[in-house]
C-alpha positions as MATLAB code, in Angstrom:
seq = 'MLQATSLKKLSQATATAALGVAMLAAVGTAPARAVNLQTVNFSANFAPQALPGSTGIAVDLQNGSLDGTYTLDRDLIPASPVLPFSLSLQSWTVNVRNSSNTILKTFTSSLLGQTGQLVQDTLQDSLLFTNFIATSTGLETASLGLEFAPGYINNLGANPSDGLLSSVVFKNGNTVAGQIPIKAVPEPMSIAAIGIFGAMGLLVKRKQKASLAA';
ca = [
      -0.058    0.018   -0.035;
       2.844    2.428    0.857;
       4.486    1.625   -2.436;
       1.425    2.315   -4.437;
       0.876    5.544   -2.541;
       4.407    6.673   -3.398;
       4.030    5.724   -6.877;
       0.809    7.939   -7.047;
       2.487   10.797   -5.552;
       5.461   10.517   -7.954;
       3.219   10.362  -10.829;
       1.256   13.495   -9.770;
       4.593   15.395   -9.194;
       5.841   14.246  -12.728;
       2.507   15.424  -14.367;
       2.801   18.738  -12.600;
       6.321   19.297  -13.530;
       5.563   18.320  -17.212;
       2.581   20.813  -17.299;
       4.869   23.565  -15.950;
       7.609   22.972  -18.503;
       4.837   22.990  -21.356;
       3.447   26.225  -20.131;
       6.942   27.764  -20.006;
       7.529   26.476  -23.535;
       4.235   28.211  -24.699;
       5.326   31.383  -22.953;
       8.719   31.376  -24.604;
       7.354   30.773  -28.079;
       4.520   33.215  -27.805;
       5.096   36.218  -30.087;
       5.824   39.383  -28.022;
       3.824   42.659  -29.033;
       6.163   45.103  -30.813;
       6.196   48.405  -28.690;
       5.273   51.291  -31.081;
       7.010   54.096  -29.347;
       6.577   57.679  -30.379;
       8.372   60.648  -29.099;
       6.752   64.034  -29.368;
       8.033   67.606  -28.881;
       5.949   70.714  -27.963;
       6.400   74.396  -26.806;
       4.371   77.179  -25.555;
       4.647   80.730  -24.065;
       3.123   81.806  -20.794;
       0.909   84.878  -20.721;
       2.263   88.419  -19.789;
       0.103   88.267  -16.613;
      -0.595   85.676  -13.984;
      -4.057   85.373  -12.859;
      -5.318   88.083  -10.352;
      -4.183   87.337   -6.866;
      -1.255   84.919   -7.984;
       1.998   84.748   -6.088;
       5.206   82.801   -6.335;
       6.248   80.977   -9.531;
       3.122   81.972  -11.372;
       4.258   85.662  -11.258;
       8.056   84.594  -11.933;
       6.815   82.897  -15.145;
       5.098   85.975  -16.669;
       6.251   86.313  -20.273;
       8.134   83.001  -19.884;
       7.971   79.888  -21.907;
       7.799   76.013  -21.679;
       9.290   73.234  -23.923;
       8.935   69.661  -23.477;
       9.024   66.152  -24.817;
       7.209   62.876  -24.060;
       7.075   59.428  -25.263;
       4.298   57.031  -25.630;
       3.221   53.656  -26.908;
       1.155   54.634  -29.993;
      -0.490   51.196  -30.089;
      -2.198   51.798  -26.883;
      -4.306   54.572  -28.404;
      -7.620   52.829  -29.759;
      -8.898   53.897  -33.046;
     -12.199   54.937  -31.466;
     -11.417   55.340  -27.815;
     -14.365   55.271  -25.267;
     -14.463   58.779  -23.922;
     -12.972   59.975  -21.549;
      -9.922   58.270  -22.447;
      -6.506   58.351  -20.704;
      -3.159   57.038  -21.363;
      -0.171   57.206  -18.996;
       2.990   58.486  -20.783;
       6.139   56.333  -21.065;
       8.432   59.198  -20.184;
       8.456   62.989  -20.163;
      10.260   66.127  -19.532;
       8.864   69.606  -19.420;
      10.726   72.732  -18.312;
       9.262   75.880  -17.433;
      11.323   79.022  -17.921;
      11.059   82.739  -17.084;
      11.515   85.519  -19.472;
      15.149   85.256  -19.069;
      15.159   81.613  -20.323;
      16.235   80.273  -16.788;
      14.454   77.029  -15.953;
      12.297   77.540  -12.854;
      10.586   74.078  -12.641;
      10.820   70.719  -14.412;
       7.973   68.131  -14.662;
       9.741   64.821  -15.191;
       9.022   61.028  -15.187;
      12.578   60.512  -13.662;
      11.289   61.710  -10.253;
       9.185   59.422   -8.138;
       5.564   60.649   -7.561;
       5.221   62.740  -10.809;
       2.545   61.765  -13.355;
       1.935   62.542  -17.029;
      -1.046   61.747  -19.210;
      -2.571   62.047  -22.590;
      -6.313   62.632  -22.050;
      -9.184   62.890  -24.665;
     -12.716   63.745  -23.706;
     -15.797   65.257  -25.673;
     -14.411   68.821  -25.560;
     -10.632   68.439  -26.029;
      -7.441   66.580  -26.151;
      -4.840   67.499  -23.433;
      -1.624   66.563  -21.649;
      -1.657   66.661  -17.983;
       1.485   66.812  -15.656;
       1.723   66.700  -11.862;
       4.479   66.653   -9.359;
       4.009   64.835   -6.068;
       1.325   65.882   -3.614;
       2.909   67.883   -0.897;
       2.739   65.860    2.356;
       4.392   68.724    4.590;
       4.737   72.329    4.728;
       7.339   73.944    2.513;
       6.715   71.556   -0.397;
       4.965   72.407   -3.616;
       2.005   70.836   -5.330;
       1.983   71.890   -8.950;
       0.193   70.720  -12.077;
       0.382   71.741  -15.846;
      -2.495   71.274  -18.009;
      -2.121   71.811  -21.889;
      -5.071   71.845  -24.197;
      -4.862   71.037  -27.930;
      -7.157   71.510  -30.907;
      -9.607   68.471  -31.352;
      -8.007   65.481  -33.182;
      -4.455   66.004  -31.517;
      -4.461   62.458  -30.381;
      -4.588   61.062  -33.871;
      -1.371   62.945  -35.065;
       0.399   64.223  -31.771;
       2.238   66.895  -33.813;
       0.866   70.321  -32.894;
       1.693   72.722  -29.969;
      -0.888   73.465  -27.361;
      -3.532   76.207  -28.026;
      -4.383   76.816  -24.373;
      -3.387   75.702  -20.816;
      -2.648   76.626  -17.225;
       0.065   76.109  -14.712;
      -1.026   75.967  -11.030;
       1.312   75.867   -7.898;
       0.522   75.926   -4.204;
       3.132   76.069   -1.272;
       2.232   76.149    2.278;
       4.919   77.589    4.484;
       5.311   79.296    7.888;
       1.473   79.475    8.097;
       1.084   81.293    4.626;
      -0.076   80.006    1.259;
       1.894   80.811   -1.799;
      -0.211   80.063   -4.688;
      -0.914   81.143   -8.337;
      -1.985   80.206  -11.731;
      -0.707   81.514  -15.108;
      -2.235   80.827  -18.558;
      -0.158   79.867  -21.464;
      -0.646   81.101  -24.971;
       0.054   79.132  -28.277;
       3.185   79.217  -30.142;
       2.638   79.747  -33.907;
       3.163   76.593  -36.015;
       6.098   76.667  -38.442;
       3.452   76.998  -41.333;
       1.907   79.988  -39.550;
       5.079   81.639  -39.145;
       5.736   81.219  -42.798;
       2.456   82.690  -43.711;
       3.027   85.710  -41.610;
       6.362   86.298  -43.371;
       4.746   85.891  -46.827;
       1.774   88.229  -46.027;
       4.182   90.833  -44.430;
       6.561   90.723  -47.480;
       3.372   91.212  -49.606;
       2.314   94.148  -47.601;
       5.783   95.666  -47.982;
       5.758   95.290  -51.719;
       2.310   96.965  -51.962;
       3.603   99.861  -49.868;
       6.671  100.262  -51.998;
       4.375  100.254  -55.209;
       2.152  102.968  -53.715;
       5.139  105.091  -52.773;
       6.494  104.692  -56.486;
       3.122  105.627  -57.762;
       2.974  108.976  -55.639;
       6.371  109.697  -56.519;
       5.581  109.387  -60.326;
];
């Protein structure tokens, strides 16, 4: 009886081991999904004035700018996403600069607790960046929201058309808080068009002067 029991346990153990090997083999031979990473650059300018009542970095960023880059897996964006849709970015770095081009703050995936997301809802496409939520006085809670024209999620090539940076710091019983909007940076095509129209205007003025002189 003891021998029969031992043989039964050995058979069970052998079957279990064989099943494990088969599963590992299946995993090893299963085709891996290729990651379709896309890196996107963007830039924008801050408004000349922070929102009324603002203090701190929002005021320091008046007439400043921002520039950033992020990477995401393009294949994780559905052809027809269920709204609202959000996708965590693979990596990102966004520098915010004052009017002297000095970096005052950076949102980055290299720091623990910061988040970066691509979001689409019924109204707009946007990028949302946050730093860690402050857990004690003297630490900053900040966010940067960038809005894009509808359809941005399909091409990921444009600069933001609107947005807002918010910052709050509790220190020594005081609150240093502020918000500053951003304004769009003209696309390269728009800049070229402005240059063409400007040149045409200059040519018209010259012809008018020539006619008057004649």
